[in-house]
Chimera marker file (.cmm) of the C-alpha trace (Angstrom):
<marker_set name="trace">
<marker id="1" x="86.182" y="117.640" z="96.713" r="1" g="1" b="0" radius="0.5"/>
<marker id="2" x="88.851" y="117.936" z="99.381" r="1" g="1" b="0" radius="0.5"/>
<marker id="3" x="92.078" y="117.296" z="97.501" r="1" g="1" b="0" radius="0.5"/>
<marker id="4" x="94.298" y="117.422" z="100.582" r="1" g="1" b="0" radius="0.5"/>
<marker id="5" x="92.543" y="114.388" z="102.035" r="1" g="1" b="0" radius="0.5"/>
<marker id="6" x="91.895" y="112.579" z="98.752" r="1" g="1" b="0" radius="0.5"/>
<marker id="7" x="93.588" y="109.167" z="98.642" r="1" g="1" b="0" radius="0.5"/>
<marker id="8" x="96.188" y="109.085" z="95.910" r="1" g="1" b="0" radius="0.5"/>
<marker id="9" x="94.634" y="106.240" z="93.957" r="1" g="1" b="0" radius="0.5"/>
<marker id="10" x="91.147" y="107.676" z="93.536" r="1" g="1" b="0" radius="0.5"/>
<marker id="11" x="87.852" y="105.958" z="94.077" r="1" g="1" b="0" radius="0.5"/>
<marker id="12" x="89.139" y="102.469" z="94.819" r="1" g="1" b="0" radius="0.5"/>
<marker id="13" x="91.565" y="103.688" z="97.491" r="1" g="1" b="0" radius="0.5"/>
<marker id="14" x="88.900" y="105.857" z="99.127" r="1" g="1" b="0" radius="0.5"/>
<marker id="15" x="86.381" y="103.012" z="99.062" r="1" g="1" b="0" radius="0.5"/>
<marker id="16" x="88.863" y="100.514" z="100.497" r="1" g="1" b="0" radius="0.5"/>
<marker id="17" x="89.843" y="102.884" z="103.309" r="1" g="1" b="0" radius="0.5"/>
<marker id="18" x="86.168" y="103.497" z="104.052" r="1" g="1" b="0" radius="0.5"/>
<marker id="19" x="85.498" y="99.756" z="104.224" r="1" g="1" b="0" radius="0.5"/>
<marker id="20" x="88.340" y="99.421" z="106.727" r="1" g="1" b="0" radius="0.5"/>
<marker id="21" x="86.942" y="102.226" z="108.848" r="1" g="1" b="0" radius="0.5"/>
<marker id="22" x="83.494" y="100.646" z="108.904" r="1" g="1" b="0" radius="0.5"/>
<marker id="23" x="85.018" y="97.327" z="109.984" r="1" g="1" b="0" radius="0.5"/>
<marker id="24" x="86.905" y="99.013" z="112.848" r="1" g="1" b="0" radius="0.5"/>
<marker id="25" x="83.798" y="100.852" z="114.004" r="1" g="1" b="0" radius="0.5"/>
<marker id="26" x="81.675" y="97.717" z="113.844" r="1" g="1" b="0" radius="0.5"/>
<marker id="27" x="84.281" y="95.678" z="115.737" r="1" g="1" b="0" radius="0.5"/>
<marker id="28" x="84.222" y="98.120" z="118.636" r="1" g="1" b="0" radius="0.5"/>
<marker id="29" x="86.807" y="98.116" z="121.383" r="1" g="1" b="0" radius="0.5"/>
<marker id="30" x="88.125" y="101.576" z="120.526" r="1" g="1" b="0" radius="0.5"/>
<marker id="31" x="87.869" y="104.797" z="122.452" r="1" g="1" b="0" radius="0.5"/>
<marker id="32" x="85.181" y="107.368" z="121.861" r="1" g="1" b="0" radius="0.5"/>
<marker id="33" x="87.789" y="109.809" z="120.560" r="1" g="1" b="0" radius="0.5"/>
<marker id="34" x="89.103" y="107.284" z="118.034" r="1" g="1" b="0" radius="0.5"/>
<marker id="35" x="85.558" y="106.391" z="117.014" r="1" g="1" b="0" radius="0.5"/>
<marker id="36" x="84.735" y="110.035" z="116.359" r="1" g="1" b="0" radius="0.5"/>
<marker id="37" x="87.955" y="110.530" z="114.384" r="1" g="1" b="0" radius="0.5"/>
<marker id="38" x="87.230" y="107.445" z="112.289" r="1" g="1" b="0" radius="0.5"/>
<marker id="39" x="83.646" y="108.591" z="111.727" r="1" g="1" b="0" radius="0.5"/>
<marker id="40" x="84.852" y="112.002" z="110.557" r="1" g="1" b="0" radius="0.5"/>
<marker id="41" x="87.394" y="110.427" z="108.196" r="1" g="1" b="0" radius="0.5"/>
<marker id="42" x="84.654" y="108.138" z="106.905" r="1" g="1" b="0" radius="0.5"/>
<marker id="43" x="82.476" y="111.153" z="106.136" r="1" g="1" b="0" radius="0.5"/>
<marker id="44" x="85.322" y="112.697" z="104.110" r="1" g="1" b="0" radius="0.5"/>
<marker id="45" x="85.897" y="109.447" z="102.238" r="1" g="1" b="0" radius="0.5"/>
<marker id="46" x="82.186" y="109.014" z="101.527" r="1" g="1" b="0" radius="0.5"/>
<marker id="47" x="82.117" y="112.533" z="100.044" r="1" g="1" b="0" radius="0.5"/>
<marker id="48" x="85.164" y="111.768" z="97.906" r="1" g="1" b="0" radius="0.5"/>
<marker id="49" x="83.522" y="108.588" z="96.594" r="1" g="1" b="0" radius="0.5"/>
<marker id="50" x="80.257" y="110.395" z="95.896" r="1" g="1" b="0" radius="0.5"/>
<marker id="51" x="82.026" y="113.229" z="94.081" r="1" g="1" b="0" radius="0.5"/>
<marker id="52" x="84.063" y="110.819" z="91.953" r="1" g="1" b="0" radius="0.5"/>
<marker id="53" x="80.988" y="108.768" z="91.053" r="1" g="1" b="0" radius="0.5"/>
<marker id="54" x="79.031" y="111.923" z="90.200" r="1" g="1" b="0" radius="0.5"/>
<marker id="55" x="81.870" y="113.045" z="87.925" r="1" g="1" b="0" radius="0.5"/>
<marker id="56" x="81.917" y="109.674" z="86.205" r="1" g="1" b="0" radius="0.5"/>
<marker id="57" x="78.137" y="109.763" z="85.714" r="1" g="1" b="0" radius="0.5"/>
<marker id="58" x="78.418" y="113.261" z="84.259" r="1" g="1" b="0" radius="0.5"/>
<marker id="59" x="81.142" y="112.156" z="81.838" r="1" g="1" b="0" radius="0.5"/>
<marker id="60" x="79.046" y="109.196" z="80.681" r="1" g="1" b="0" radius="0.5"/>
<marker id="61" x="75.967" y="111.384" z="80.254" r="1" g="1" b="0" radius="0.5"/>
<marker id="62" x="77.946" y="113.877" z="78.195" r="1" g="1" b="0" radius="0.5"/>
<marker id="63" x="79.453" y="111.128" z="76.057" r="1" g="1" b="0" radius="0.5"/>
<marker id="64" x="75.994" y="109.676" z="75.415" r="1" g="1" b="0" radius="0.5"/>
<marker id="65" x="74.356" y="112.993" z="74.557" r="1" g="1" b="0" radius="0.5"/>
<marker id="66" x="73.386" y="113.563" z="70.909" r="1" g="1" b="0" radius="0.5"/>
<marker id="67" x="75.687" y="116.597" z="70.730" r="1" g="1" b="0" radius="0.5"/>
<marker id="68" x="78.681" y="114.354" z="71.447" r="1" g="1" b="0" radius="0.5"/>
<marker id="69" x="78.079" y="112.371" z="68.256" r="1" g="1" b="0" radius="0.5"/>
<marker id="70" x="78.003" y="115.433" z="65.978" r="1" g="1" b="0" radius="0.5"/>
<link id1="1" id2="2" r="1" g="1" b="0" radius="0.2"/>
<link id1="2" id2="3" r="1" g="1" b="0" radius="0.2"/>
<link id1="3" id2="4" r="1" g="1" b="0" radius="0.2"/>
<link id1="4" id2="5" r="1" g="1" b="0" radius="0.2"/>
<link id1="5" id2="6" r="1" g="1" b="0" radius="0.2"/>
<link id1="6" id2="7" r="1" g="1" b="0" radius="0.2"/>
<link id1="7" id2="8" r="1" g="1" b="0" radius="0.2"/>
<link id1="8" id2="9" r="1" g="1" b="0" radius="0.2"/>
<link id1="9" id2="10" r="1" g="1" b="0" radius="0.2"/>
<link id1="10" id2="11" r="1" g="1" b="0" radius="0.2"/>
<link id1="11" id2="12" r="1" g="1" b="0" radius="0.2"/>
<link id1="12" id2="13" r="1" g="1" b="0" radius="0.2"/>
<link id1="13" id2="14" r="1" g="1" b="0" radius="0.2"/>
<link id1="14" id2="15" r="1" g="1" b="0" radius="0.2"/>
<link id1="15" id2="16" r="1" g="1" b="0" radius="0.2"/>
<link id1="16" id2="17" r="1" g="1" b="0" radius="0.2"/>
<link id1="17" id2="18" r="1" g="1" b="0" radius="0.2"/>
<link id1="18" id2="19" r="1" g="1" b="0" radius="0.2"/>
<link id1="19" id2="20" r="1" g="1" b="0" radius="0.2"/>
<link id1="20" id2="21" r="1" g="1" b="0" radius="0.2"/>
<link id1="21" id2="22" r="1" g="1" b="0" radius="0.2"/>
<link id1="22" id2="23" r="1" g="1" b="0" radius="0.2"/>
<link id1="23" id2="24" r="1" g="1" b="0" radius="0.2"/>
<link id1="24" id2="25" r="1" g="1" b="0" radius="0.2"/>
<link id1="25" id2="26" r="1" g="1" b="0" radius="0.2"/>
<link id1="26" id2="27" r="1" g="1" b="0" radius="0.2"/>
<link id1="27" id2="28" r="1" g="1" b="0" radius="0.2"/>
<link id1="28" id2="29" r="1" g="1" b="0" radius="0.2"/>
<link id1="29" id2="30" r="1" g="1" b="0" radius="0.2"/>
<link id1="30" id2="31" r="1" g="1" b="0" radius="0.2"/>
<link id1="31" id2="32" r="1" g="1" b="0" radius="0.2"/>
<link id1="32" id2="33" r="1" g="1" b="0" radius="0.2"/>
<link id1="33" id2="34" r="1" g="1" b="0" radius="0.2"/>
<link id1="34" id2="35" r="1" g="1" b="0" radius="0.2"/>
<link id1="35" id2="36" r="1" g="1" b="0" radius="0.2"/>
<link id1="36" id2="37" r="1" g="1" b="0" radius="0.2"/>
<link id1="37" id2="38" r="1" g="1" b="0" radius="0.2"/>
<link id1="38" id2="39" r="1" g="1" b="0" radius="0.2"/>
<link id1="39" id2="40" r="1" g="1" b="0" radius="0.2"/>
<link id1="40" id2="41" r="1" g="1" b="0" radius="0.2"/>
<link id1="41" id2="42" r="1" g="1" b="0" radius="0.2"/>
<link id1="42" id2="43" r="1" g="1" b="0" radius="0.2"/>
<link id1="43" id2="44" r="1" g="1" b="0" radius="0.2"/>
<link id1="44" id2="45" r="1" g="1" b="0" radius="0.2"/>
<link id1="45" id2="46" r="1" g="1" b="0" radius="0.2"/>
<link id1="46" id2="47" r="1" g="1" b="0" radius="0.2"/>
<link id1="47" id2="48" r="1" g="1" b="0" radius="0.2"/>
<link id1="48" id2="49" r="1" g="1" b="0" radius="0.2"/>
<link id1="49" id2="50" r="1" g="1" b="0" radius="0.2"/>
<link id1="50" id2="51" r="1" g="1" b="0" radius="0.2"/>
<link id1="51" id2="52" r="1" g="1" b="0" radius="0.2"/>
<link id1="52" id2="53" r="1" g="1" b="0" radius="0.2"/>
<link id1="53" id2="54" r="1" g="1" b="0" radius="0.2"/>
<link id1="54" id2="55" r="1" g="1" b="0" radius="0.2"/>
<link id1="55" id2="56" r="1" g="1" b="0" radius="0.2"/>
<link id1="56" id2="57" r="1" g="1" b="0" radius="0.2"/>
<link id1="57" id2="58" r="1" g="1" b="0" radius="0.2"/>
<link id1="58" id2="59" r="1" g="1" b="0" radius="0.2"/>
<link id1="59" id2="60" r="1" g="1" b="0" radius="0.2"/>
<link id1="60" id2="61" r="1" g="1" b="0" radius="0.2"/>
<link id1="61" id2="62" r="1" g="1" b="0" radius="0.2"/>
<link id1="62" id2="63" r="1" g="1" b="0" radius="0.2"/>
<link id1="63" id2="64" r="1" g="1" b="0" radius="0.2"/>
<link id1="64" id2="65" r="1" g="1" b="0" radius="0.2"/>
<link id1="65" id2="66" r="1" g="1" b="0" radius="0.2"/>
<link id1="66" id2="67" r="1" g="1" b="0" radius="0.2"/>
<link id1="67" id2="68" r="1" g="1" b="0" radius="0.2"/>
<link id1="68" id2="69" r="1" g="1" b="0" radius="0.2"/>
<link id1="69" id2="70" r="1" g="1" b="0" radius="0.2"/>
</marker_set>
């Protein structure tokens, strides 16, 4: 995960920023350069969200494993 670009409040902040980016891209009316920059930021945010969700799934799987109850 790219810590330098990780929103300070974790998954929710990354998801909310990503939603805003999608809305701007869908609305149109922005330059190609801005569209590309927003797309690139969206890719980073999507990776952050995926990584955080994967970590959460891993933690749940480990907590549910039989070895965790021993």
